[in-house]
VEXKOLTOR-426299 format. One record per residue (C-alpha): residue number from 0; x, y, z. Coordinates in Angstrom, 2 decimals. Example, Ala and Ser with C-alpha at 12.3 -4.5 7.8 and 13.67 -1.06 7.14 Angstrom:
! residues 2
   num         X         Y         Z
     0     12.30     -4.50      7.80
     1     13.67     -1.06      7.14
! end
This chain:
! residues 400
   num         X         Y         Z
     0      3.09     58.75    -15.64
     1      4.09     59.62    -19.19
     2      6.65     57.47    -21.01
     3      9.28     60.20    -20.49
     4      8.62     60.27    -16.74
     5      8.73     56.48    -16.64
     6     12.13     56.45    -18.36
     7     13.38     58.85    -15.69
     8     12.04     56.56    -12.93
     9     13.75     53.57    -14.56
    10     17.08     55.38    -14.71
    11     16.89     56.16    -10.98
    12     15.50     52.90     -9.57
    13     16.17     49.94    -11.89
    14     19.71     49.32    -10.62
    15     18.77     49.55     -6.90
    16     15.89     47.15     -7.45
    17     18.10     44.64     -9.31
    18     20.49     44.77     -6.35
    19     17.52     44.30     -4.03
    20     16.51     41.23     -6.08
    21     19.85     39.61     -5.19
    22     19.15     40.20     -1.49
    23     15.60     38.86     -1.86
    24     16.92     35.60     -3.33
    25     19.27     35.10     -0.37
    26     16.56     35.88      2.19
    27     14.17     33.52      0.46
    28     16.69     30.66      0.24
    29     17.73     30.97      3.89
    30     14.14     30.92      5.12
    31     13.29     27.92      2.94
    32     16.31     26.03      4.32
    33     15.04     26.66      7.84
    34     11.45     25.70      7.05
    35     10.01     22.32      8.06
    36      9.68     19.21      5.92
    37      9.27     18.70      3.01
    38     10.16     22.30      2.03
    39     13.64     22.43      3.58
    40     14.58     18.98      2.26
    41     13.54     19.90     -1.27
    42     15.38     23.23     -1.22
    43     18.58     21.65      0.11
    44     18.43     18.93     -2.53
    45     17.85     21.34     -5.43
    46     19.30     24.55     -4.04
    47     21.33     25.46     -7.12
    48     18.38     25.01     -9.47
    49     16.06     26.88     -7.10
    50     18.48     29.77     -6.67
    51     18.93     30.17    -10.43
    52     15.21     29.86    -11.18
    53     14.13     32.36     -8.53
    54     16.85     34.81     -9.52
    55     15.71     34.64    -13.14
    56     12.06     35.09    -12.21
    57     12.76     38.14    -10.02
    58     15.11     39.74    -12.54
    59     12.51     39.41    -15.29
    60      9.78     40.82    -13.03
    61     11.89     43.81    -11.96
    62     12.79     44.64    -15.56
    63      9.14     44.51    -16.61
    64      8.19     46.89    -13.81
    65     10.01     49.63    -15.71
    66      8.72     48.74    -19.20
    67      6.88     51.43    -21.15
    68      3.08     51.11    -21.20
    69      2.76     49.37    -24.57
    70      5.55     46.91    -23.84
    71      4.18     46.21    -20.35
    72      0.67     45.53    -21.72
    73      2.08     43.07    -24.27
    74      4.05     41.33    -21.51
    75      0.90     40.93    -19.38
    76     -0.96     39.43    -22.35
    77      1.73     36.79    -22.89
    78      2.33     36.08    -19.19
    79     -0.68     33.74    -18.58
    80      0.41     31.29    -21.29
    81      4.06     31.31    -20.21
    82      3.09     30.86    -16.56
    83      0.69     27.99    -17.38
    84      3.45     26.16    -19.27
    85      5.84     26.73    -16.36
    86      3.28     25.24    -13.96
    87      2.96     22.15    -16.17
    88      6.74     21.82    -16.20
    89      6.97     22.01    -12.40
    90      4.25     19.37    -12.09
    91      6.20     17.06    -14.41
    92      9.29     17.59    -12.24
    93      7.30     16.30     -9.24
    94      7.72     19.47     -7.17
    95      5.47     18.91     -4.11
    96      2.48     21.24     -3.95
    97      3.32     22.25     -0.37
    98      6.80     23.34     -1.49
    99      5.41     25.33     -4.38
   100      2.78     27.16     -2.32
   101      5.17     28.02      0.49
   102      7.82     29.21     -1.97
   103      5.36     31.50     -3.74
   104      4.04     32.97     -0.49
   105      7.53     33.60      0.87
   106      8.91     35.04     -2.35
   107      5.94     37.34     -2.82
   108      6.31     38.71      0.71
   109     10.03     39.42      0.28
   110      9.50     40.97     -3.16
   111      7.03     43.53     -1.79
   112      9.26     44.33      1.17
   113     12.31     44.59     -1.07
   114     10.67     47.18     -3.34
   115      9.45     49.18     -0.33
   116     12.95     49.30      1.14
   117     14.84     49.98     -2.10
   118     12.60     52.68     -3.59
   119     12.30     55.76     -1.36
   120     10.34     57.89     -3.83
   121      6.66     57.57     -2.82
   122      4.93     57.99     -6.21
   123      7.36     55.70     -8.04
   124      7.19     53.14     -5.22
   125      3.38     52.94     -5.32
   126      3.37     52.51     -9.11
   127      6.07     49.83     -8.94
   128      4.25     47.97     -6.16
   129      1.01     48.10     -8.18
   130      2.74     46.60    -11.21
   131      4.55     44.02     -9.05
   132      1.27     42.92     -7.53
   133     -0.27     42.58    -10.99
   134      2.68     40.63    -12.43
   135      2.99     38.23     -9.51
   136     -0.77     37.66     -9.27
   137     -1.07     36.79    -12.97
   138      2.05     34.66    -12.91
   139      1.14     32.64     -9.81
   140     -2.53     32.22    -10.72
   141     -1.84     30.77    -14.15
   142      1.18     28.83    -12.97
   143     -0.97     27.05    -10.39
   144     -3.63     26.43    -13.06
   145     -1.01     24.69    -15.20
   146      0.36     22.80    -12.22
   147     -3.04     21.53    -11.06
   148     -4.23     20.69    -14.58
   149     -1.12     18.59    -15.15
   150     -1.55     16.85    -11.78
   151     -5.24     16.17    -12.51
   152     -4.34     14.70    -15.88
   153     -1.70     12.47    -14.31
   154     -4.08     11.35    -11.54
   155     -6.73     10.51    -14.15
   156     -4.19      8.51    -16.15
   157     -2.99      6.64    -13.05
   158     -6.59      5.95    -12.05
   159     -7.29      4.38    -15.44
   160     -4.11      2.31    -15.15
   161     -5.09      1.22    -11.67
   162     -8.55      0.15    -12.81
   163     -6.97     -1.81    -15.65
   164     -4.57     -3.58    -13.27
   165     -7.40     -4.34    -10.84
   166     -9.40     -5.81    -13.70
   167     -6.48     -7.99    -14.79
   168     -5.82     -9.16    -11.24
   169     -9.50     -9.89    -10.64
   170     -9.73    -11.90    -13.86
   171     -6.53    -13.79    -13.01
   172     -7.67    -14.45     -9.46
   173    -11.08    -15.69    -10.63
   174     -9.44    -18.05    -13.13
   175     -7.01    -19.48    -10.58
   176     -9.74    -19.94     -7.94
   177    -12.13    -21.61    -10.37
   178     -9.76    -24.48    -11.25
   179     -9.38    -25.89     -7.70
   180    -13.08    -25.29     -6.98
   181    -14.02    -27.30    -10.06
   182    -11.80    -30.14     -8.88
   183    -13.22    -30.05     -5.35
   184    -16.80    -29.97     -6.67
   185    -16.18    -32.95     -8.93
   186    -14.67    -35.11     -6.22
   187    -17.36    -34.14     -3.72
   188    -19.92    -35.50     -6.18
   189    -17.97    -38.74     -6.47
   190    -17.77    -39.02     -2.68
   191    -21.52    -38.48     -2.42
   192    -22.13    -41.35     -4.83
   193    -19.82    -43.56     -2.77
   194    -21.76    -42.72      0.40
   195    -25.08    -43.46     -1.28
   196    -24.07    -47.09     -1.79
   197    -25.50    -49.37      0.88
   198    -22.45    -51.58      1.23
   199    -19.39    -49.79     -0.16
   200    -16.49    -52.07     -0.96
   201    -12.96    -51.71      0.35
   202    -11.92    -50.31     -3.03
   203    -14.68    -47.66     -2.75
   204    -13.43    -46.68      0.68
   205     -9.87    -46.37     -0.61
   206    -11.06    -44.16     -3.46
   207    -13.04    -42.10     -0.94
   208     -9.88    -41.46      1.09
   209     -8.02    -40.58     -2.12
   210    -10.74    -38.09     -3.08
   211    -10.50    -36.43      0.34
   212     -6.75    -36.08     -0.02
   213     -7.15    -34.49     -3.45
   214     -9.72    -32.04     -2.08
   215     -7.42    -31.18      0.83
   216     -4.60    -30.50     -1.60
   217     -6.80    -28.20     -3.67
   218     -7.92    -26.33     -0.55
   219     -4.26    -25.82      0.37
   220     -3.65    -24.49     -3.15
   221     -6.49    -22.01     -2.68
   222     -5.14    -20.97      0.71
   223     -1.67    -20.30     -0.75
   224     -3.19    -18.33     -3.62
   225     -5.27    -16.15     -1.29
   226     -2.26    -15.60      0.99
   227     -0.14    -14.52     -1.96
   228     -2.90    -12.22     -3.20
   229     -3.16    -10.58      0.23
   230      0.60    -10.02      0.30
   231      0.34     -8.14     -2.99
   232     -2.75     -6.21     -1.92
   233     -1.56     -4.96      1.44
   234     -0.29     -1.44      1.73
   235      3.35     -0.53      2.20
   236      3.37     -1.18      5.92
   237      6.50     -0.61      7.99
   238      7.84     -4.10      8.59
   239     11.53     -3.36      9.16
   240     11.06     -3.85     12.89
   241     10.20     -7.49     12.16
   242     13.63     -8.11     10.68
   243     15.89    -10.23     12.82
   244     19.35    -11.74     12.65
   245     19.03    -14.90     10.55
   246     21.60    -17.65     10.06
   247     21.26    -17.95      6.29
   248     22.84    -21.34      5.51
   249     20.72    -23.47      7.90
   250     17.63    -21.74      6.48
   251     18.73    -22.59      2.92
   252     19.31    -26.19      4.03
   253     15.61    -26.35      4.92
   254     14.74    -24.98      1.49
   255     17.00    -27.65     -0.04
   256     15.08    -30.39      1.79
   257     11.76    -29.04      0.52
   258     13.09    -28.79     -3.02
   259     14.17    -32.46     -2.98
   260     10.52    -33.51     -2.99
   261     10.02    -31.56     -6.21
   262     13.10    -33.21     -7.74
   263     11.30    -36.58     -7.58
   264      8.89    -35.33    -10.24
   265     11.61    -33.94    -12.48
   266     15.09    -35.22    -13.36
   267     17.06    -32.08    -12.46
   268     20.47    -31.56    -10.84
   269     20.26    -29.17     -7.88
   270     23.46    -27.94     -6.22
   271     23.98    -25.68     -3.19
   272     27.32    -23.89     -2.69
   273     27.84    -21.73      0.40
   274     30.23    -18.96      1.41
   275     33.00    -20.64      3.46
   276     32.05    -18.91      6.70
   277     28.63    -18.70      8.44
   278     26.58    -15.87      7.00
   279     24.01    -13.85      8.92
   280     21.52    -11.38      7.47
   281     18.85     -8.97      8.66
   282     15.68    -10.60      7.37
   283     12.38    -12.30      8.09
   284     13.03    -16.07      8.00
   285      9.66    -17.07      6.54
   286     10.02    -14.46      3.80
   287     13.48    -15.68      2.79
   288     12.33    -19.30      2.78
   289      9.28    -18.54      0.63
   290     11.26    -16.41     -1.83
   291     14.04    -18.97     -2.29
   292     11.60    -21.86     -2.60
   293      9.60    -20.03     -5.29
   294     12.70    -19.06     -7.26
   295     14.24    -22.56     -7.10
   296     10.96    -24.08     -8.26
   297     10.85    -21.58    -11.15
   298     14.42    -22.50    -12.09
   299     13.64    -26.24    -12.04
   300     10.58    -25.62    -14.22
   301     12.75    -23.73    -16.73
   302     15.37    -26.48    -17.31
   303     15.05    -29.61    -19.42
   304     15.78    -33.17    -18.26
   305     19.23    -33.36    -16.61
   306     19.28    -29.57    -16.41
   307     21.30    -27.81    -13.73
   308     20.15    -25.42    -11.01
   309     22.75    -23.88     -8.72
   310     22.22    -21.92     -5.51
   311     25.18    -20.14     -3.94
   312     25.82    -17.41     -1.41
   313     28.46    -14.69     -1.30
   314     29.36    -11.95      1.13
   315     29.97     -8.44     -0.19
   316     31.55     -6.99      2.93
   317     32.32     -3.64      1.29
   318     28.58     -3.18      0.71
   319     27.48     -4.92      3.93
   320     25.39     -7.19      1.72
   321     24.83    -10.91      1.30
   322     23.92    -12.15     -2.15
   323     21.93    -15.34     -2.72
   324     22.21    -16.36     -6.37
   325     19.92    -18.89     -8.06
   326     20.90    -19.74    -11.62
   327     19.89    -22.32    -14.19
   328     20.82    -23.41    -17.71
   329     17.20    -23.47    -18.86
   330     15.25    -21.78    -21.61
   331     15.95    -18.22    -20.45
   332     13.64    -15.23    -20.71
   333     12.99    -13.08    -23.77
   334     13.39     -9.31    -23.63
   335      9.64     -8.91    -24.07
   336      8.87    -11.18    -21.10
   337     11.44     -9.44    -18.88
   338      9.34     -6.26    -19.00
   339      6.42     -8.07    -17.34
   340      8.25    -10.40    -14.93
   341      6.97     -8.84    -11.72
   342      3.43     -8.07    -12.91
   343      0.74    -10.03    -11.03
   344     -0.89    -12.90    -13.00
   345      1.56    -12.59    -15.89
   346      2.86    -16.07    -16.69
   347      3.95    -18.23    -19.62
   348      3.66    -21.48    -17.66
   349      0.81    -23.81    -18.54
   350     -0.01    -24.34    -14.84
   351      1.44    -21.14    -13.42
   352     -0.49    -18.46    -11.57
   353      1.79    -15.57    -12.49
   354      1.81    -14.40     -8.90
   355      5.02    -15.97     -7.52
   356      7.55    -13.40     -8.73
   357      5.27    -10.52     -7.74
   358      5.14    -11.94     -4.21
   359      8.92    -12.45     -4.17
   360      9.52     -8.82     -5.09
   361      7.04     -7.60     -2.47
   362      8.58     -9.73      0.30
   363     12.20     -8.85     -0.51
   364     11.36     -5.14     -0.53
   365      9.58     -5.46      2.83
   366     12.89     -6.69      4.26
   367     14.80     -3.79      2.70
   368     16.46     -6.06      0.14
   369     16.65     -6.16     -3.64
   370     15.98     -8.68     -6.39
   371     17.57     -8.60     -9.84
   372     16.97    -10.94    -12.78
   373     19.56    -11.51    -15.53
   374     18.66    -13.81    -18.40
   375     19.57    -14.75    -21.95
   376     17.01    -16.54    -24.04
   377     18.12    -20.10    -24.78
   378     21.02    -19.99    -22.29
   379     19.58    -19.59    -18.82
   380     18.64    -17.23    -16.01
   381     20.36    -15.83    -12.92
   382     18.41    -14.29    -10.06
   383     20.22    -12.36     -7.33
   384     18.74    -11.62     -3.93
   385     20.55     -9.01     -1.87
   386     20.00     -8.72      1.88
   387     21.63     -6.58      4.56
   388     24.51     -8.50      6.12
   389     25.48     -8.80      9.77
   390     29.21     -8.64      9.06
   391     31.74     -9.87     11.63
   392     35.34     -8.71     11.62
   393     36.53    -12.18     10.57
   394     34.11    -12.34      7.65
   395     35.15     -8.89      6.50
   396     38.80     -9.98      6.46
   397     38.00    -13.11      4.39
   398     35.98    -11.06      1.92
   399     38.93     -8.87      0.98
! end
């Protein structure tokens, strides 16, 4: 067609096709809402953004269908770059690939059908469909190129990060394993010398028993380290079905008894204050005990002689949550250290493994709970554990 003929076609069919574009958007949205997961969930969550974006894309495409030849050629030349950038943007917005592919297929189908229905003039319809096919093909091809290139770049970056983390964890694990092994090796040599004596004295036998006890302690240390490492390494398994109703205060009493042994080594004041009524939570008892024991030990390590560590519970009935708070008046944590608190093998303790807080976070999340750390350098630290509460009517009344 000449430019004059094309202007005549535009005058007759541009408005009907713009109206058809509105209908295409509605058809597309309704079908996406009815589609299976994750397409329907995504469209319902971002329906306003999707509606506006698709309407804009269709309106632009319809208008370009009626552009004069020179203008249309220029548009096609610029379209690959614009589409590539759009694909990168959608990748950054974490739009699932399945959603994107299904949306493009559906929209393309409805666009072709919409033009066929709206334009009844055969020659004009065929020309418009030819241009529509060209525009959508270029747009979707280069958009997917941008999308996949961005995803590949992100995957490559994450892979490098993962390798770096694995290297750090391996180095930390090797260092922590080597220390107990060195101790065990040394005392095994001493025991061998004791056994080589023909008539070992009573003192030698006592030292022999002491060496065995030290080796046993180091083996237990290794076992705890490996267990903690496996907790961090395991995949995000579904463990909610292991949660049970736990009486929290008796469990914390057991933690208190264990912590008393550590108090012998350090002159620290440890206080437990409980919510006035019995408190029950959905949790895994061993997990709660391990988390609280680790956090209390950290708090006692952070305080000076005669320092204070307090553990108290509270019921947030409005949130159906129980909060276990462990706070100290110790050295506190700097802003720089806070950024790395839950990273495996990150520690500032001389004898620390840097794995305790990472394990605590993993275990609390497996129970569906949360852990938050609040600290001021030089003043102290407060750690809050939040677990799902089993709230009775009486407890709810007292919590008001």
